[in-house]
Backbone as numpy.savetxt, mean C-alpha at the origin, in Angstrom:
# Nx Ny Nz CAx CAy CAz Cx Cy Cz
-14.42 7.24 4.53 -14.16 6.26 3.80 -12.34 6.31 3.58
-11.77 5.26 4.00 -10.70 5.39 4.41 -10.42 4.30 2.59
-8.97 4.74 2.74 -8.02 4.02 0.83 -6.69 3.51 2.14
-6.79 2.24 2.04 -5.05 1.92 2.40 -4.46 1.32 1.23
-3.19 1.10 1.73 -2.09 -0.17 1.30 -1.42 -0.92 1.12
-1.63 -1.84 1.15 -0.74 -3.22 1.58 0.47 -3.55 1.17
0.95 -2.51 0.25 2.56 -2.98 0.04 3.18 -3.38 1.00
2.79 -3.15 2.10 3.90 -4.09 3.08 3.54 -5.86 2.99
2.23 -5.71 3.08 1.83 -7.25 2.74 2.02 -7.66 1.59
2.32 -7.24 0.73 2.80 -7.89 -0.74 3.58 -8.06 -1.15
4.65 -7.52 -0.32 6.36 -7.42 -0.09 6.43 -8.16 0.78
6.15 -8.45 2.08 6.12 -9.58 2.52 6.15 -11.10 1.92
5.06 -11.13 1.16 4.43 -12.89 0.13 5.89 -12.59 -0.55
5.96 -11.87 -1.60 7.04 -11.57 -2.52 8.35 -12.37 -1.64
8.51 -11.99 -0.65 9.63 -12.05 -0.01 9.89 -13.37 0.69
8.87 -13.62 0.65 8.60 -15.39 1.80 8.63 -16.32 -0.03
7.97 -16.50 -1.09 8.40 -16.69 -2.24 9.38 -16.93 -2.59
10.44 -15.33 -2.71 12.05 -15.22 -2.95 12.73 -16.46 -1.81
12.61 -16.23 -0.46 13.17 -17.43 0.04 13.12 -19.04 -0.15
11.95 -19.31 -0.98 11.11 -20.38 -1.67 12.16 -21.08 -2.43
12.76 -19.75 -2.80 13.00 -20.31 -4.83 14.85 -19.60 -4.45
15.28 -19.79 -3.03 17.14 -19.87 -2.88 17.30 -18.27 -3.16
16.41 -17.01 -3.20 16.60 -15.67 -3.55 16.85 -14.85 -2.34
17.72 -13.68 -2.53 17.50 -12.79 -1.51 16.57 -12.22 -1.37
16.22 -11.79 0.30 14.91 -11.00 0.47 14.59 -9.65 -0.35
13.92 -9.31 -0.69 13.54 -7.80 -1.64 13.38 -6.43 -0.57
14.37 -5.65 -0.93 14.09 -4.52 -0.02 13.32 -3.40 -0.76
13.19 -1.76 -0.47 12.43 -1.25 -0.70 13.42 -0.51 -2.10
14.76 -0.20 -1.92 14.98 0.15 -2.89 15.44 -1.06 -4.04
15.59 -2.45 -3.53 15.11 -3.03 -4.88 14.38 -3.37 -5.69
12.93 -3.35 -4.98 11.89 -3.66 -5.56 11.35 -2.17 -6.32
11.87 -1.13 -6.35 11.76 0.38 -6.52 12.68 0.13 -8.46
14.24 -0.42 -8.22 14.52 -0.65 -9.37 14.19 -1.87 -9.92
13.71 -2.52 -9.45 13.22 -4.15 -10.11 11.94 -3.66 -11.11
10.97 -2.76 -10.63 9.30 -2.27 -11.33 9.80 -1.12 -11.68
10.36 0.05 -11.41 10.74 0.72 -12.28 9.98 2.14 -11.67
9.38 1.81 -10.53 8.64 2.61 -10.02 10.13 3.94 -8.80
9.85 4.76 -8.39 10.83 5.41 -7.64 10.77 5.23 -5.94
11.80 5.34 -5.45 12.00 4.92 -4.32 11.24 5.47 -3.25
10.84 6.85 -3.64 10.49 7.83 -2.84 8.38 7.60 -2.92
7.99 7.23 -4.39 7.02 6.45 -4.09 6.06 4.96 -3.65
7.66 4.52 -3.25 7.56 3.06 -3.11 7.58 3.45 -1.23
8.14 3.90 -0.98 8.43 4.86 0.56 7.40 4.70 1.33
6.66 6.04 0.76 4.99 6.33 0.86 4.35 5.53 1.03
4.09 4.67 -0.25 3.19 3.59 0.33 3.36 3.07 1.10
4.69 2.53 1.25 4.95 1.56 2.34 4.61 2.21 4.13
5.07 3.15 3.64 4.96 3.32 5.07 2.80 4.34 5.46
2.63 4.66 4.40 1.00 4.53 4.77 1.08 6.52 4.37
1.73 6.68 4.08 1.55 8.55 3.93 1.38 8.84 2.48
1.17 8.34 1.90 0.64 8.63 0.45 -0.44 9.03 0.33
-1.19 9.95 -0.38 -2.13 10.76 -0.35 -2.62 10.31 -1.42
-1.76 9.71 -2.40 -2.52 8.85 -3.76 -1.30 8.25 -4.61
-2.07 7.65 -5.27 -0.94 6.56 -6.19 -1.60 6.87 -7.92
-0.71 7.48 -8.46 -1.28 7.04 -10.05 -1.22 5.99 -10.49
-2.08 6.16 -11.61 -2.02 4.28 -12.39 -1.29 3.74 -12.79
0.11 4.19 -13.42 0.98 3.75 -13.92 1.61 3.10 -12.74
1.92 3.58 -11.57 2.82 3.24 -10.62 1.97 2.04 -10.05
0.92 2.46 -10.04 -0.38 0.60 -9.89 -0.52 -0.58 -10.37
-0.01 -0.10 -12.06 0.15 -0.98 -12.75 1.35 -1.89 -13.15
2.24 -0.98 -12.54 4.17 -1.35 -12.49 4.14 -2.19 -11.32
3.35 -1.99 -10.18 3.72 -2.94 -9.02 2.91 -4.18 -9.34
1.41 -3.91 -9.29 0.82 -5.29 -9.86 1.59 -6.21 -10.72
1.86 -5.62 -11.59 2.89 -6.37 -12.79 4.04 -7.18 -11.91
4.58 -6.26 -11.70 5.81 -7.06 -10.67 5.54 -7.96 -9.64
4.20 -8.10 -8.97 3.57 -9.06 -7.88 3.38 -9.87 -8.83
2.88 -9.85 -10.02 1.84 -10.73 -10.51 2.71 -12.17 -11.18
4.24 -11.78 -11.08 5.78 -12.60 -11.14 5.51 -13.92 -10.35
5.18 -13.27 -9.15 4.90 -14.26 -7.71 4.04 -14.86 -7.72
2.81 -14.54 -6.94 1.38 -14.71 -7.33 0.21 -14.17 -7.65
-0.84 -14.24 -7.54 -1.95 -13.64 -8.96 -1.85 -12.54 -7.65
-2.24 -11.78 -8.18 -2.60 -10.39 -7.50 -3.36 -9.59 -8.77
-4.58 -8.85 -7.53 -5.18 -8.15 -8.35 -5.07 -6.22 -7.39
-6.02 -5.56 -7.88 -6.18 -4.58 -7.38 -6.14 -3.91 -5.71
-7.45 -5.18 -5.37 -7.92 -4.82 -3.83 -6.67 -5.64 -2.81
-5.74 -6.14 -4.01 -4.70 -6.77 -2.45 -3.76 -5.63 -2.35
-3.39 -4.65 -3.06 -2.56 -3.76 -3.09 -3.54 -2.71 -2.66
-4.86 -1.88 -3.12 -5.00 -0.51 -2.39 -6.83 -1.63 -1.59
-7.11 -0.84 -0.20 -8.44 -1.57 0.52 -8.92 -0.63 1.06
-10.24 -0.60 0.82 -11.32 0.51 1.23 -11.84 0.24 2.54
-11.64 0.59 3.38 -12.53 0.66 4.46 -13.42 1.63 5.22
-14.58 1.38 5.32 -15.70 2.04 5.38 -15.74 2.30 7.04
-16.27 4.02 7.52 -15.46 4.04 8.50 -17.16 4.30 9.23
-17.07 3.54 10.15 -18.84 4.06 10.70 -18.83 5.07 11.76
-20.46 5.19 12.00 -20.89 6.22 12.23 -20.28 6.56 13.54
-19.76 4.89 14.59 -18.85 5.35 15.55 -17.92 6.56 15.55
-17.13 6.43 14.15 -15.75 6.71 13.46 -16.06 8.02 13.46
-17.17 8.92 12.96 -17.50 9.95 12.37 -16.79 10.89 12.96
-16.12 11.93 12.48 -15.79 12.88 13.56 -16.80 13.62 14.71
-16.57 14.34 15.57 -17.36 15.39 15.99 -17.44 16.06 15.93
-18.58 17.23 15.78 -18.37 18.73 15.07 -18.87 19.05 16.45
-17.52 20.31 17.36 -17.68 20.51 18.71 -18.32 22.20 18.55
-18.66 23.34 19.23 -19.19 24.44 18.93 -17.81 25.12 18.41
-18.03 26.30 17.30 -16.46 27.14 16.80 -16.22 26.48 16.07
-16.97 25.13 15.45 -15.99 24.35 14.14 -15.00 24.01 14.46
-14.66 23.56 15.81 -13.68 22.62 16.04 -14.16 21.17 16.18
-13.36 20.52 15.33 -13.74 19.51 15.31 -12.76 17.74 16.25
-13.18 17.36 17.08 -12.99 16.82 17.54 -12.64 14.67 16.79
-11.87 14.32 17.36 -11.12 12.80 16.29 -12.27 11.70 16.30
-12.61 11.48 17.27 -13.53 10.14 17.44 -14.54 10.61 18.62
-15.92 10.31 18.73 -16.49 10.29 19.92 -16.51 9.24 20.92
């Protein structure tokens, strides 16, 4: 099971809307300032290096993006099922191979 954050996709959609409105594109720094989430949290979500997300962070991001278009938690976080072919293979002595 893998959960991924699609902050990049949402940010790209916001930037398309902002360009249509004649506004400058939104950087990560500006997003952090405008939605009240720390830049480090936004950067981690944007790069996929985040291990967790607080409910308050998700709420602030979704409230911000909802100014531009209809958005839900499913747009921010996506669960992807790992198939059997992608499950780790157990080798002798507890060593794991990535995938078969």
